[in-house]
C-alpha positions as CSV (number, residue, x, y, z in Angstrom):
1,M,-93.4,54.5,-143.1
2,P,-90.6,52.6,-141.3
3,E,-91.2,48.9,-141.0
4,I,-91.7,46.9,-137.8
5,H,-88.7,44.7,-137.0
6,P,-89.5,41.0,-137.9
7,F,-89.1,39.9,-134.2
8,Y,-91.8,42.4,-133.0
9,L,-93.9,41.7,-136.1
10,A,-94.2,38.1,-135.0
11,H,-95.5,39.2,-131.6
12,R,-97.6,42.1,-132.9
13,D,-101.1,40.5,-132.3
14,A,-100.3,39.8,-128.7
15,M,-98.9,43.3,-128.1
16,E,-101.9,44.9,-129.8
17,G,-104.3,42.7,-127.7
18,A,-102.5,43.9,-124.5
19,M,-102.9,47.5,-125.6
20,R,-106.6,47.1,-126.2
21,Q,-107.1,45.5,-122.8
22,R,-105.3,48.4,-121.1
23,L,-107.5,50.9,-122.9
24,D,-110.6,49.0,-121.8
25,L,-109.4,49.0,-118.2
26,A,-108.6,52.7,-118.4
27,E,-112.0,53.6,-119.8
28,T,-113.5,54.7,-116.5
29,M,-110.7,57.1,-115.8
30,L,-110.7,58.4,-119.4
31,R,-114.4,59.2,-119.2
32,K,-113.7,61.6,-116.3
33,I,-111.4,63.8,-118.4
34,P,-113.4,66.9,-119.5
35,Q,-111.6,67.4,-122.8
36,I,-112.2,63.8,-123.9
37,S,-115.7,63.3,-125.3
38,D,-115.3,60.4,-127.7
39,I,-113.7,57.4,-126.0
40,D,-113.7,55.2,-129.1
41,K,-111.9,58.0,-131.0
42,I,-109.3,58.2,-128.3
43,K,-108.8,54.4,-128.3
44,Q,-108.3,54.4,-132.0
45,E,-105.8,57.3,-131.8
46,V,-103.8,55.4,-129.2
47,M,-103.8,52.2,-131.4
48,D,-102.7,54.3,-134.4
49,E,-99.9,55.8,-132.3
50,F,-99.0,52.3,-131.1
51,E,-98.4,51.4,-134.7
52,I,-95.8,54.1,-134.9
53,V,-94.2,53.0,-131.6
54,L,-93.9,49.5,-133.0
55,T,-91.8,50.8,-135.9
56,Q,-89.7,52.7,-133.4
57,M,-89.2,49.9,-130.9
58,P,-85.5,49.1,-130.8
59,Y,-84.2,45.6,-131.4
60,V,-81.9,44.5,-128.6
61,G,-81.4,40.8,-129.3
62,G,-84.9,39.4,-129.3
63,S,-85.5,36.3,-127.2
64,A,-81.8,36.2,-126.3
65,S,-82.1,39.4,-124.3
66,R,-83.9,39.7,-121.0
67,M,-84.7,43.4,-121.8
68,T,-86.7,42.7,-125.0
69,D,-89.7,41.7,-123.0
70,F,-89.6,45.0,-121.1
71,F,-89.8,46.9,-124.3
72,M,-92.6,44.8,-125.6
73,R,-94.7,45.1,-122.4
74,L,-94.1,48.8,-121.5
75,L,-93.4,50.9,-124.6
76,G,-97.1,50.8,-125.5
77,F,-97.6,53.2,-122.6
78,I,-95.6,55.7,-124.6
79,A,-98.4,55.7,-127.2
80,I,-101.0,56.3,-124.4
81,G,-98.9,59.1,-123.0
82,R,-98.4,60.8,-126.4
83,V,-102.1,60.9,-127.2
84,L,-103.2,62.1,-123.8
85,H,-100.4,64.7,-123.9
86,R,-101.9,66.1,-127.2
87,Y,-105.2,66.5,-125.4
88,C,-103.5,68.6,-122.7
89,V,-104.1,66.0,-120.0
90,A,-102.1,66.8,-116.9
91,P,-98.9,64.7,-116.6
92,S,-99.8,63.5,-113.1
93,L,-103.1,62.3,-114.4
94,I,-101.5,60.5,-117.3
95,G,-99.3,58.8,-114.9
96,D,-102.2,57.7,-112.7
97,I,-104.1,56.4,-115.7
98,E,-101.2,54.3,-117.0
99,R,-100.3,53.0,-113.5
100,E,-103.9,52.0,-112.6
101,S,-104.6,50.4,-115.9
102,Y,-101.4,48.4,-115.8
103,K,-102.1,47.3,-112.2
104,A,-105.6,46.2,-113.2
105,Q,-104.1,44.3,-116.2
106,L,-101.6,42.6,-114.0
107,L,-104.3,41.5,-111.6
108,T,-106.1,39.7,-114.3
109,I,-103.3,37.1,-114.1
110,P,-104.1,34.4,-111.5
111,E,-102.4,35.1,-108.2
112,A,-100.6,31.7,-108.2
113,E,-99.1,32.6,-111.6
114,R,-98.0,36.1,-110.5
115,L,-96.4,34.8,-107.3
116,A,-94.6,32.0,-109.2
117,S,-93.2,34.7,-111.4
118,G,-92.0,36.7,-108.4
119,Q,-90.6,33.6,-106.8
120,Q,-88.6,32.8,-109.9
121,F,-87.2,36.3,-110.1
122,M,-86.0,36.2,-106.5
123,S,-84.5,32.7,-106.8
124,P,-80.8,32.0,-106.5
125,E,-80.8,30.6,-110.0
126,N,-82.2,33.8,-111.5
127,Q,-79.7,35.9,-109.5
128,I,-76.9,33.9,-111.1
129,H,-78.5,34.5,-114.5
130,M,-78.8,38.2,-113.8
131,R,-75.2,38.5,-112.7
132,E,-74.1,37.0,-116.0
133,Q,-76.5,39.2,-118.0
134,A,-75.2,42.3,-116.1
135,E,-71.7,41.5,-117.1
136,K,-72.7,41.0,-120.7
137,S,-74.7,44.2,-120.8
138,H,-71.5,46.3,-120.6
139,A,-70.4,45.1,-124.0
140,L,-73.5,47.1,-125.3
141,E,-74.0,44.9,-128.4
142,Y,-77.0,46.9,-129.2
143,A,-76.7,50.7,-128.8
144,E,-80.3,51.1,-127.6
145,D,-80.0,48.5,-124.9
146,F,-79.7,48.8,-121.1
147,V,-76.4,48.7,-119.2
148,Y,-76.5,47.6,-115.6
149,D,-74.7,46.1,-112.6
150,F,-75.8,43.4,-110.2
151,V,-75.7,44.6,-106.6
152,E,-74.9,42.3,-103.7
153,P,-76.2,43.4,-100.3
154,S,-73.8,44.5,-97.6
155,P,-74.1,43.4,-94.0
156,G,-77.0,45.2,-92.5
157,D,-78.8,45.8,-95.8
158,S,-82.5,44.8,-95.8
159,F,-82.7,43.9,-99.5
160,E,-81.8,40.5,-101.1
161,F,-80.2,41.9,-104.2
162,G,-80.2,44.9,-106.4
163,I,-79.6,46.2,-109.9
164,N,-78.0,49.6,-110.8
165,Y,-79.1,50.6,-114.3
166,K,-76.3,52.8,-115.7
167,E,-77.9,53.2,-119.1
168,C,-81.7,52.8,-119.8
169,G,-83.3,51.8,-123.0
170,F,-86.4,53.7,-122.2
171,C,-84.4,56.9,-121.6
172,K,-82.7,56.4,-124.9
173,F,-86.0,55.9,-126.7
174,A,-87.5,58.9,-125.1
175,G,-84.5,61.1,-126.0
176,R,-84.6,59.9,-129.6
177,Y,-88.3,60.5,-130.1
178,G,-89.0,63.5,-127.8
179,D,-90.9,61.6,-125.1
180,D,-88.9,62.9,-122.1
181,E,-91.9,64.6,-120.5
182,I,-93.9,61.3,-120.4
183,L,-90.9,59.1,-119.7
184,P,-91.4,59.2,-115.8
185,H,-94.7,57.4,-116.3
186,I,-92.8,54.3,-117.5
187,C,-90.6,54.4,-114.4
188,G,-93.7,54.5,-112.2
189,L,-95.0,51.2,-113.6
190,D,-92.1,49.2,-112.0
191,F,-93.6,49.4,-108.5
192,E,-96.9,47.8,-109.6
193,A,-95.1,45.2,-111.7
194,Y,-93.2,43.9,-108.7
195,A,-95.8,44.4,-105.9
196,T,-98.4,42.3,-107.8
197,R,-95.8,39.5,-107.9
198,G,-95.1,39.6,-104.2
199,I,-91.9,41.6,-104.5
200,H,-91.0,44.9,-102.7
201,L,-89.1,47.3,-104.8
202,E,-87.2,50.1,-103.2
203,R,-85.8,52.8,-105.6
204,T,-84.8,56.3,-104.6
205,Q,-83.4,57.6,-107.8
206,T,-83.7,57.2,-111.6
207,L,-81.8,58.1,-114.7
208,A,-85.0,59.8,-116.0
209,G,-84.9,62.0,-112.9
210,G,-81.3,63.1,-113.6
211,A,-79.4,60.6,-111.3
212,S,-76.3,58.7,-112.4
213,H,-78.2,55.4,-112.3
214,C,-81.5,53.8,-111.3
215,N,-81.0,51.9,-107.9
216,F,-83.4,49.0,-107.9
217,R,-83.4,47.0,-104.6
218,F,-85.5,43.9,-104.2
219,S,-86.9,42.0,-101.2
220,R,-89.9,39.7,-100.7
221,L,-93.1,41.2,-99.4
222,P,-93.8,39.7,-95.9
223,D,-97.2,38.4,-96.8
224,A,-96.3,36.9,-100.2
225,P,-97.1,33.2,-100.0
226,F,-94.3,32.0,-102.2
227,D,-94.2,28.3,-102.9
228,D,-90.6,27.2,-103.5
229,K,-91.7,24.4,-105.7
230,T,-93.6,26.6,-108.2
231,P,-91.7,27.7,-111.4
232,G,-92.2,31.1,-112.9
233,Q,-90.8,33.8,-115.2
234,E,-88.7,36.8,-114.6
235,V,-90.1,40.2,-114.2
236,R,-88.4,43.5,-114.4
């Protein structure tokens, strides 16, 4: 069996813990699926599949890359999708289960911490960082990485800044391992990830949907009580 990259191996316990938490949060929805009678068996199958996903997870620079965290946080949903797909669960229901369990997991984080993360993401300092990272992404040091452009708003635009993803690491992963049918579920998680942090995401097209790029546009939710003095971490 292929080995887990040393970088991910060092974070394995935390990633497995996050997966178990998601499965616990998804249990109520899983119990409503007629073809699933043994929840503990399903959970173990997902964890076994996650072990495989860990060996497949592409290395794109570790802590030096802003995209590494996205792989670590979201590729586990591929394992959930694979197992439920084998049980002939409808794709729309798989998407609902993954989205709702992810939202519930995000909401276990204290609101102040979530909003601090959103504030940091929207900050001028992070925008400068993302411009720099976008330029570097075009060198494609790692073949499985993302390639993207930073987008400045034009007069009359309602968003504060945007990102156009020209190449997507999740799309590359799905194409390599035959996960194209469950790939859109990963795309659907983005809206919850931002909304729970006080950020409005507008996106009208995706690479997974056949478009030339994913057009992420970001603005602050009107009722998000950002505190300009509170530090945070970037979110996708």
